[in-house]
N, C-alpha and C positions, 0 to 999 in steps of 0.2 A: 561077422562072417566077410570074409570080402576072396574074392578069385586076387590069388598072385602069378605072373606070368613073368615069368624072365627072359629077357630078351638084350639077346645079343647085338651092341651096335657094328653094325656090317658098313663097311665104306663103297662099296660097291652095290650098295640097294640104295636106288633113284638117284646116284648124285650129279648135278648140274652146277655151271660155272654160276655164278649168281650178280652179273653186272651191273653198273648202274646205267640207265639211260635217261640222259642230258637233254635239258627243256632246249630245241631245235625249231627254229621258221625256216623257210625254205624258199625262198625262190628260182623257178626253176624250168622245164619249158611247157610244164602244166599249169602253172598261173602268170603266164606273162613276158619269162626273158624268153628272148630270141633264140639264145643259142647256148649250150652248156656250157662253155668255157670260160669261165668268168675270170680277166688277166690282169682287172683293174677295179678298182672300187673308192671314191671319191666323194665326196657333200660340200655341196656349194651352202653360200652364207644363208642359204633358207633351211639346210640340211637335208634339205633333198640327196638322195643317193643318184649318183651317176655309175656305171658300171659299161665298162670295157668288155666287147664280147670275141673270142674267134669267128668271126664270120657275119655278125648278126648286127655289127654296129655297136651305139652305143644303149642301153637301155636306163631312162630315169625313170626312179620310181619313187612315190608321196609318200607308200605308207597305205594308200589303195589302189591307184593304178599306175600303167607305164605310158611313158612319151616313148618315142625308137627316135635316133637319130642315124642315118645311115648315106651311104654317098647320095640318095636322093635328094638328101637334106642340103647338101654342100659337105661331107664328111670326105677326104681325101681316100678312105679306104674302109672297107667293115673291118678288117683287121683291127682291132687297138689292144694295147701296149699301155699304155700309163693315161692317166688324169692328172692333171695339177687344176687347183685353185689359184688365180693369180691376179692380184687389182680387177676381183669380179668378173673376171672369165673363166671360159672353163678351157684349158688349154689340153686337147687330147690329140696325144701320140699314136700316131697309126704306122701300117707299112706304106710307106713312103713320102712320109712327111708330117704336122703339126696341124691341127683344125682347132679354128676358134668361135667358139658361142657365148653370145654372151647368157642372162640368168633367166630368158625367157625364149630358149632355146631356140635363138632367132642366129645364123651362122653371120661371120663374121670376115674371115680370112682365110686365107688358106696355105703355111707357108713348106714346097717339096721339096724334098731332095733330088736334088741333079740326077743324079748315080741308081738305078732300077736296084729295089730288096730290100733299100735300108730300111731299118726300124728304130722310128722314134721311141724306146725304153724308159726314157727319163727325161723332166721337167724339172727348172728350177728358176727363180729369180735371184738376183744376185745384182750389186751395185747399178740399177736401172737397167739390167740388158737382162735376156732371157734366154737361159743354155738347156740346150738339148742333148742329153746323150741318146747316142745310138750304137747296133751292134758295129756300124765302124766307123768310132771315133764321137769327137763330142762338136758339135753348131752352136755358133753365138748368132742371138736374132737379137737384132740393136739398130732404127732407125728405118724399120720392114724391111730388112739386110740380112739374106739368112747366109752369113759364114763360116764354114768350118774351121775347124783350127789343127793346122798341120801336127804339129808335134802331136796330136795323140791319134792320129789316124790308125785306123785299122785297130784301135783299143776294142775290146767286147765295155760296155759302159753299162754297169748294172744303175746304179744312184749318184747322186749329190749327195753330200752330206758340208754344210755349209758349219763352222768352229767362230762359236763366237760372234757371230756379225759380221767377219773379218777377212775369212779365208773359207775358200773354197773347194774342194776334196770332190774326188772321182774316184768313187769304187768301181773298181774293172777285174778283168783278168790277168792285168799285172799289180795287185793290191790297190792299196790306197794311195793316192799323186796330190800334190796341192797344186791348183791349176795357173797361181801366180806365179810357183816356183816348181817344175815339173820333177827337179831330179830331188825334190824333196819326198820320199817316198816311206808308206808300212809297206813292205814284204817279207818274202822270206829271209830273205837277206837279214830282215832286223830282228826276226825272232818267229814271224808270222804264220800259222801252220800252213796255209796256202795260200795262194797269189788273187784264186776266187777269192776274191770280195765281194758279198751281195749288198752288202748294208753297213752303214755306222752310226750310232747313233750316240750324243753325247751319256757318260757315265761314271760317277760318284767326282773324283778327280781326272777323267780320264776320259776314252771313250769303251764304246762295248764294238766289237767287232764281228761279223757276222759271215762269215764262208762257208763257201759251197758245199765243198765236201769235208772239212775239216773242227766242225762246229762254232761254238763260240769262243772271243780271244778277247782281253781286257788289256788295254793301252793306257799305262800309267804311266805318266812324267816319270815321277820317282823311282817305281818299280820297272821300272819296263815292260813289257809285252810279254803275258800271258796265258794259259786256257782257264776259262772260266768255270770256278768252284764250283762242284754240284750235278754240273749237268754231264752226265757222260751217255747219253745215247747216242749212236750211232746211227747219222742220217744224214741225207742231204737233201741240205737247206735252200728253199728257196723267197722265203721272206720274214721278216722278224718284227714283233710291234713292243714296246716296251708301255706298260700300263702301270702309275705306282708301282708297286713294288713286284709286279707280274712280268716275264716275259714270255709273249705267245709267238710259237717259232713252229712256222709251217714249211712241210717237209714236201719230197717230191712223192713216198707211197705208204708215209706212216703220220697222216692225218695232223694232227696239230698236239704240240705238248704248251702244259703252262707251266713255266717254271718260275717256284716263288723264290723270290731273291734271299729273301727271309733265313726260311727254312729251309732253301735247299731242294725239297720237295716239288716234284712231277706230279702232272695230272695228264692220261693223255686222253686223246677225241679220235674218233675214229669211225668208220661208218658202224663199228657191232655199239656202240651208244651214241648214238643215233645224226653223227658228222656223214654230208650227204656223199664224200665220197672222201678217200685217203689222197688222193695228188690234190696237193693245196697249192696256189701259186700265191695267193697275194692275199692282206692281213689290213683293216681299216677297223676306226670305231670310231661311232657315231655320238654323239652329245649327250645322248644317256646312257653309254656304257658297255651299250650293247658290241659284243665284236661282229663284222661283217669277213666270212670266208670264203672266198672266191678260190673255186676249186676247178679241174681239168675232167670234167664230163659232172657231176653234179648238179654246177650253177652255183645258185650261192647261199651257204647257210649260217644263219644267224643268231648266235649265243646270248640269250635272252639273259644269264645268271642267274638263272630262278635259282630259288633257295628248296626248289622241292629237285627232288632225286625221283624216277618212278621203276618200279619193279610189277612186272607181268609175266605173262607165258611165253615172252619170246624170251625172255632174260632170267628165267627160273622156277617163277610161281608154279602150279600143275592148276592153277586154274584161277582166272581174273577177278572173281567176285570173293572178297575178304571177307570174312564174318569174325575174327578176332584176331591179337595181334599183341605181342608182349618179347621184350627184350628184356633178359636175364640177367645176373649177376657174371655168369661164365662167357659172357658178349655172344650169344647165341639168340640166334631170333626164331620166335616160337609164331608158326602164321596157322589160322584156320580157315578153309577157302569153301566153294561147292566144288571143290571136288573130292570134297570129304578127307575124310581124318587130319591128322597135321603134321604141318612140316615142319621139323630146326633147319636152319642154316645159319654157316658161320661162313671161316677165312676160306676150308679146307672139303669144307661138302654141306651138300643138303641130305636130310635124310627126311622119309615120310613114313609118319606112325599110323598105322593102318587097323585090320581085322588081321593082315600077316604078320606082324607085327605085335598084336595082343592090344590094337587099339580097334574103337567104333569106328564105323565107316558115316555115320551121321554126322549133320554141322555140328562144329564144335562152336556154341559162341561164346566163350569166353575164355580166357588164359590167364592164371594167374600165380606169380612167385610168392611164398613166404618167407620169414625171417628166416626159416631154417634153408631155404634154398631150394624147396619141393618146389615141383611145379602142377601146379590144379587145370585140371580142363572142365567146366561146365559142360554140357551135350542138351543136344534138343531130345526131349524124352528119351535116353539113358542113362540119365544120374550122372557120378560124379566120378572122374580117373586121376590119377596121381600118378608122377615119379619121382619117385622119392632122396632124397638128396644122399641119403645115407647107405645107401644098397651097393653105389658103386658101380654100379651098372645100369644099362637103359632099361628096368623095371618097371612094366605098368599095371597101377592095380585099378582095378573097377570099385569101389565101394557096392558091396551088396547087404541086404537088410529083409524085413520083409515085407517085400513087393515093389513099396514107393519109393524107396531110392534108382532103380535099377527105371524107373521109369518117370521120373524126376526131369523136369522142364528150367536146366538151372542156366539162369541169366548174370548173376555180378557174383565175385568174393571180393572179402572184406577184412582184414585183421586187427582183433586189439594188440595188440605186440606185447605189450606189460603182462598182461596175461595169455600172451601165447592160445587166442583163441580167435577159431578160423569162423565168420559169419558166411554162412551160403544166402543167395533171395533167387527163391524160384517160385515156379507156379500154386504151388502149397505155403509158400508165404516161407520164412523166415528160420534155416537151419543153423546150429554150433554147433562145431566139433572143438572137445581142448587136440591142439596141437601139436600135445609135449607125450600122448597117448603113442601106444605102436597098433591099438586097434579100429582105429580112425571113427569112433561110436557116433553116428551121427544124431542127434538131439531138435527138437525144431523147440525152437522161442517161442514162450507161452505169455505171453504178455498180449492182455484184453486190448480187443479195438487194432492189432497189427490186421491188417486184409493178407489173402493171398495175394496171388498175379502180380508177385513184385518185380520190378524191371531191375533195380539199381538198389545196392547198399554200402553206404560207406564210415568208417568207424572214424570218430575223429579223436585223435590220442590229445588234444588240444584239453575237453570239457570232459572228454570222456563218455559219450555218446553217441548211439546209432543212430544213423538217418536213412529212412531209405526213400526209393520212387518206386510208386505200383500205380497200374491200370485205375486202382480208385484213391487216385490223393497220393501228400505225401504226407512225410512226418517225420515226428524226433524220438528217438526212446529216450527219455531222463533218466538218470541213476536210478531212481527212484520207482522205476518201471512205467511212469507216466507216461504218455506218449499229448508232443503236442500235434495236433494234425492239421493240417492244410489242404483247401477246397479237394472236396472228395467227389466231387462231380467231374475232375480233370484228372485227365491219363498224364503220368509225368513216366521219363524212362531210365533218368540217369538221376545222381546223386555227384556231389562232388564238395567238400568242403578244406577248408583253410582258416585256423582258428576262431573266433563265433563267428563266421561268414557261412553262410549255407547255400550252395548253388541249385535246383533242384530246376532238368530240364522238361518241356510241356513237348506233347503233338503236334498242342495249336495254338499252343498261348506265350512260348517265348519261353526265358529264363524267370524262374522265382527266389529273387536274391531273399533273403532272409536272415538276420542280423539278431545272437541271442547270448546272453547275458543274464549271469543268474535263472537259467531256466525261465523266464520271460523273452519275449518277442519286442528286441529294441526298434528294428524298423523291417518294412517290407514294403517290395515294390518287384516292377515287374521290368524284364529288357529283351525289350520284341525290333519288330519291324520300324517303329514307331523314332527309334534312336538309332539305327542303320544295320540293323542284323538283314543278312540277306533274306534268313526266311524263319517264322516262329514255330516249324516245325524242329527239332533240338534231338540229333541224332548221337553229336558226341558232347562232351565236354574235358579236356585236358588243362592244369594246373601247370604254368609256366612262366612263376612269377616274374614282373609284375602280370602278367598277361596269360589271361583267358582263353582258350582255343573251342569255337562252337563248329560241330558238326554238321549241316544239315543238308538237305538234297539237293542243293542250291551251289555246295563249294564250302569252305571255312570263312569263321569269321576270327578275329583275332582282335580283341577287348584288352584295352589296356585297365585294370581292375580302376588303378588311381584315377585316370583322367574321364574316365568312359569314352575315349575314342574308340571308334571300329576299324578295323583295313579288313577291306574283303576278297578271298581268292578262289578264284575259280582259274577257268585254263589259261587267260592270258595272262595268266601271275605265273601260271607251268603248273598248278594242282587241275590234271587232266581227267582226272577221276569224277570230279563234280559231287556225284552226290555219296556221301558220306554210310557207311553201316553201325548201325547201334552198339554204340560202348566198344567198337574197332578201335578203338586207341590208345598211345601207352608215351611217356618217355625213358628214355634208356641214361643208363650213367653218366654219357656224355654230353648229356642235353640233349641231343636230338629227336623230338617229336615222329613218331610213326603214326601214321593213319591207314585205316583199310576202307576202300569203296567198292563201286558197284563194276570199277574199272580199273585196278590195280590196286597195289600198297603202295602207297608213297612217304618219301624219308624228308621232313625239312631240315633240312640241315642248318644246326648252330655254328650262324659264323665264318662258313668257309663259301670262297669265291659267291660269297651275296653283295650282291652291284645294287647299290647303293645310290647311285643316278640314273636308273629308273624311279625313284620319288620324283625326279625333278616334271615339272610343269611340261606339258606340248610345246613345241614351237607353235605361232601362231601370227597370221596377218590377214588382213583382207584378200580374197583371192578375183573378186569379181564386185563391179555395180555395175546395174544394169539402169539404164533411163530410161521409163515405160519398157521394161522389157526389154532392149535393145542395150548387149556391150558398151561398156564407157569405149571403147579403143573405136568402136563405129561411130562416135558422135563428135559432135565439134570439140567436145572438151577433152578429146586422147592427148592433147598435146601437152597439156597440164596435168591430168592421171597422172603420162609416164614422167614426167616431168618433178612429181612431186608439188606441184604448187596447189597452194588455194583457191577451189574453182566453186564460182557465183554462178548458178543452175538460174536459166529465164526463170518467171514466174510462172510458166504452166510446165516447166519439165520439173514436177514437184512430185512426180512419182519414182520414188528408190528402192532398188532392190541391193543388198548388201550380203554377201557371201562370203562366211570365212573361212579361209580352208586353216585346220590343225593339224598336227605332225607331231607322232610319239608312237616308235617303230616296235614298241613294245604292249602298248597300250591303246594302241591305233582303236579298238572298238568301243574304250570307257571315256573316250571325250566326249567331255558336254560343254558345253558356250552357254555363256552369258551376253547381255549388251545391254545398251542403256541408249538412248536417242539426247542428250541435254539441248535443253529449247522445247524439247517436247516430251517426254516419261521424268517424271519423277523418280523414279528409283529404278534400281536393275531390272531386270525380267526374271523373274526363276531358271532352276537349270535346266536347261534343256538338248538333246542329242539334234533337235533342229539347228544347220548352220546356214539358212538361207530365212534373210527378213527384208519382209516389205513395211515400208510408209508411203501412203499415198496423199494426197489433196493434203502437199506440205505447206503452211502459210508462208507466206515472206520472211526471213526473218533468216540470224545467224545459230548454225546448228554443231555439234559433236556427234559424232557417230562413236561410242566404244563399245568394245569389246573383248574378252578373252577367254579362254579354254581354261580345264581343269581335268586331273586325275580322279574319278571316286568322288568328288564333292569339297576335296583343298580348294578350297580358294584363295586362302589367304596370303599375302604374300606375293599379289602376281598381279604386278601391273598391266591395265589395259590396252591397246593397238585406237589409235585415234587418227580419223579420219574427220578433216573441219573443211566444212560445207556453208557456202550461202544461198539460200533461195532467195532471189532479186524482188523486188513490190512491180507488179506492172502501174503502165507511166500514167494511172491514172491515182496511184497511190504512194508515189514519190511526194516529197517536199514542196519543187517546185509547181507540179502541178497539181494540189492539195491548196496552195497558198492560192494562184492565179484561181481556183474554184473557188473560194473561200469567199474570193476578195470579187469575183465575178458575181455570186450567191449576194454578197452583203450590197454590192453597187446596184442590185436589180432589189432587193430587199428596200431598200433606201430609195430609190426611184419608187416601187409602191408605196413605200409610206408615204413619200410627198405628196403624192398623188391622193392615195388616200386624205392623209392631212388639209393638201392644199381645199378638198371638193369638198370637205368636211368642213373647212373653217367658209369655204361662198356656200353650205346648206345654212349653215348656222348665222351666217351673216343677212343671207335668206327671210331663216326664221327668225329672226330679228326686228329686219324689217316689219317683217309680218305681225309679230307683235306688238310691236311698237304702233305701227295701223291698228291694230286691232283694238289697243291702250287708248287710240287719239281716237277712236270711231268709240270706243265705248264713251270715254270723256265727253265726246261730244251730245251723245246718247243723252249720259247723263244730265249733262246741260239742258238739251234740249227739251228734257224731259221733266227739267225742274222748273225752265219756260212755260211749258207745259200747264202748269199748274197755276202760277203767278197771272194768268188772265182768267181764269175760273176765279178767281180768290176777286181780283181786279172787277169782273162783272159784279159778283152776288155783294160787292161795297160800296160801288157805285149805283146799283141800283137800291139798297139803304139811304143815301145821300138824297138818289133822286127822290122818294116818299117821302123823306123829310123834306124837303124845298115844295113836294106837290101841297104838304099836309101845314104850307105854310108855319112851319116851326124854324125858322130860320137859326136859332141859334141853338139846337141840336145840331144841325147842318155844319155851323160852322162848325163846331164842336166837333162833328164828326169828321169835315175834313182835314181841320189838323192833324187831329187821329189819327185820317188815313195817309197824309204825308209824311210822319214818320214810319208808319208804321210802311210803306211802301219803300221808304230809302232803307230801311233796315233791310229787307226782303231780296231787293236788288243786292246788297249789300252782301246779304250772307248765301249770294246763290253762286256770286263767285267762287265761292270755297267749297270745298267738298264734302269737309264734314267741319259744324259747328258746336260747339258745347250745348251742355244741358241749358246751360245759365241764357245762354243767348235764345234757345229755341224756346223760354217756358217764357222772356221779353217778348219776343215775338206773341207770344198763344194769350198772353196777357193783353198785350196794345188789340189784338184781335176779340177778344171777348168781349173788352171794353169796349169798341166799336159794336159788337156785336148787341147787346143790354141798350146803346145810343140810337142806334139805327132800328129795329126792333123791339124794342122796350118788354124785352124779355128778364124778366128780373131773378136768377141763379145765381147758384153759389160753387166759386171754382176752391176747388182745396187741391195742390200739391204736397206730395210725401217723396222725398231725396233720403234714399238708405248713404248710414254714416261714411259706408267705405267705397262711396261715390265721385269723383271729383268732379265738383258741377264746372270748374273752369278746364276740362278734358276735351278737345273738338272728338268728339265718338260719334255724333248723330249727323247723319244727312238732314242739310236742312227743311224747312216745310215736310217731315217726316209726317209731324202729327199734328197740324191745323187740320187738311180733310179731316180728318177722327173725331175732333174736338165740334169744328163745324157742323158737321153728319149729327151729333150727339146734341144740338143748339134744336140746329132745323127740324132733325126726324125725329128725337127722342122727348125736347122737354117741350116742342111747341106742341099748345095743347093738352100738354098733362094738367091733369085736375090738381097737380101733389106741386109744393116749390121744388125747382128745380135745381141739383146736384150734379154737377162732375168731377170727377177726382183723377186727379193722375196720379199714377205711381211711379218711381222706376227703382229696380231692384238689382243683383246680380245672380242669376241660378247659379252660373259659374263661372271661373275665373275670364273663359272666354265670351260669357255669353250677358247682352243687359235686355233686361225687358221691361217693355214700360207698357203701363196697362190706362187705358181710358176707361171708364166705369160712368155711365150717367145713371137714375132712378126717375128715365121715363117715361115713357105706353109703353114701350114695347115695340121690337119691327112687328106684332101679328099686327098691331093695331096699324099700323103703318099706312098708309095707303099705298105703298109701294114695296108691302113686306114680300109680296112671291117674287119683283124685279128682282127684289136684292138679297135672297136667297143664298148663292152664292157669294157675292161681295158686296155684301150691303147696301150699298146703292150703284146703279149702272153711271155712277157718275163720270166722266175722267179723271179726277183727281183719283179716287181709288184701283183704277185699274193700273197707272201712273205707278201707285206707290209699292205696288203687286209686283211691278216690273223691276224696279228699285231694290228693294228686299230680294229681289231671286239675283240680280245683278249682283249685288252686292255680298249676298252668305253663301253667293255657289252650293257646292253641296253641301247639303246641312242636317242632321238629324234628329234636328227636330221641325217644328211648323213655323214657315216665318210670321205669319200672326191667325191670328184666330176671333171668331166674333161671336159672342156665346150670350143667349139669353137669359137674363136672369126670372128668378121665378120667387115668389113666396111658398110656405108650405102648403097651401090651400090650389098651388098650377098658377096663381093668380102673375102675371109680368110685371117687373116691379124695377125692370132697365135692361140694358145693353153693356156689354162688355169688349173690348176689343184688348185684344195682345198683340204687343209688336216684340221679335227678338232680333236681334240685330248682332252679328258674330264681331265682335272684337281681337286685331288683332295683337 
């Protein structure tokens, strides 16, 4: 069942004019312009705008703030009529003469007219002279002299025209006149429509001549003079600007016309569609293609050539909050707003469909046209309505049913065109109806796992599958009714398809891009802020291949599907609505895109009046350099800085601040900066809006400060500006000082080393002398010790001989004296040597033993054993070392012994450097000796034993073993059987 309401189309029912609102920026009294009449606009070498006013002097605008030039700064008058850039100086035409300023806004010269009330209305440079056009003729400025050209006196000069850089023409109230040949004129007599020529421009093979009251004319050397074809507007013309194939025409009271020379179509800008005032006095174009329109009373209007056109309550909509939009095949625009109902707009009228015309008064969240040109409306809580195409009149049909349809919240429509099936995404799931039936019966799509709360549906003609976005995930209904589901825990608002690629817009995570082939997922990825989106909160998806348009709460994003490059559109790009509404977008048959926002409806025009120049990078340079927070102009480096010469800063002027100034009149707030100090930084800084950079404590060296500016991260192919400078080294770090310093240190160190070495030599010399002395003393002591033994030995031998003489044994006495003389000769010879051989020592002992046997009638045996590895002839023994111990053995050991006496001398090596000598007797032992107690520690207290101990101590020095030992020999029962003396001598 359904209710049929026939509604006749009534033209007088809520009819509005539907005008476009173009994207302008304004400079006026509210934001800094000193006076509302802007009669001149000119740009200097840094693209800064100089605006001449009628009473406020010159306003200089850099995209952010103003500077001002008035009579106080040197201007002849505050009434300005013309500004020209000539040789890096700004020539300002005023009432009364011409003032000249440099790029730093410093006054240079004034050239005043002699007569009162003359207006400098035109200025140009030609053949090394400055030409000035006024309301009373032409003046020439040459060699600082201002001369009036008499032939042109009393003419009203509007402008100059230079032909092929060889001829100068004046545009005047007497036509176009050649300055070199004033009789050569283009005027009414030559076929021109008016004598009042405001401007002449090069055009094709001739000129384009703009007259004050008769429009635009073409002067062609081959075809003569004729009116410009196509432009038929009746205007009072004040200025004209040619840019590309367009003519911008300023008028006295009709605003600005933009005439396309190719299509001969005109677009008019007035105060009804954005222009600040219809009285336009001058036109100019900046480096980014923005048009500056100087008005009389409205300041300056800057046309940014935005691709967006805004529609709101001021030009036709019943409310600025747009829920839905559709442009149908009959060139009607359908708009659902917060003002309730649906608006239909076309070139003739605007009609509001509301309850009076049979429509609902609730929000219409979606509008859709099917292949049969039926217009479908999805509402919020009131189901579905349709205006059938075949009824022939505006008839609204509201679908009725069992109560479900009347309360349905409808979010989306899509159509299977081949089967004429319409699918409906709603709060209760997905429904469908056969569009070839008259009863419009709606049925629910019964497929397992399809959720309720559907936000978007999209039929894919490429693979015959239905995609959906819901509050509980996204999915694709395959041909076999199975579902490919994605992220059931995420909210998706919309879906868009192209061939095998599906895009699902989510509420928090960006866009899910899925590629499906043969019912299988080939790839899956997220498109979000990490690759350039303004937000992950997706409201709209619109396809304009190769671009995917993405609406968010932070504006629009245009993504190139193939390159994945993303461009953002916000307020500065002309998209003033900023926050888009869910699924409120469409593409019309002409390729234009429509976007509904919370603050109006926006049209993105496909290729019409698009300013590609706005993609150019900003102009930028170093605005200021500070040394320890002091502007460089106030330092000793001012002259070199102003002359752009390399600067060498003192070592203690190493705290520098660089301020970068960038200019882009369309996107000033989107400018970002990067910088790098070569010599300090290894890489470019991250992009930042900060344009003031400080480097402190710079070490001496050469540096280059690099900086650049860009819009929206488009850094490619942007050359940086550079500032080279040097931080000088302090005097103590300079090469000369370092050489002198190092030389001084080397000299001091050399002197110190010399003193130390010399001192050490002296010390070593003293030490050597001391050692030598000690050595000599030691040798003397050794000789003295050796000599000390000799008297002892002599005394004993002579005593023995003496006894023989007393006993009258003359034979033995003579024999003993003979032996004694030989022994003494050998002892004396050995005493001169430090070391003697074992053989020599044994010879001395044998002679001594023979004397002892002879003189004391002692009969004992002497046995000598020498190890084979010992060389008997090697001098290794101190002289008379063994004799005292042999003597003790004879006298104190063998004497009075009950046994036949025996002395055994052994030589052997205990190691490679120790010689062990053993003297062993078989006497009564020390215990039986009368002096045993006295000899406990050194065998007996004779001088010879003491000397021997001292000799061994001096000879061996520090020694790990005992120098000599005295051992009492006993048998198994403990009875003494002799004595053994062991001597150890350290060998070198």
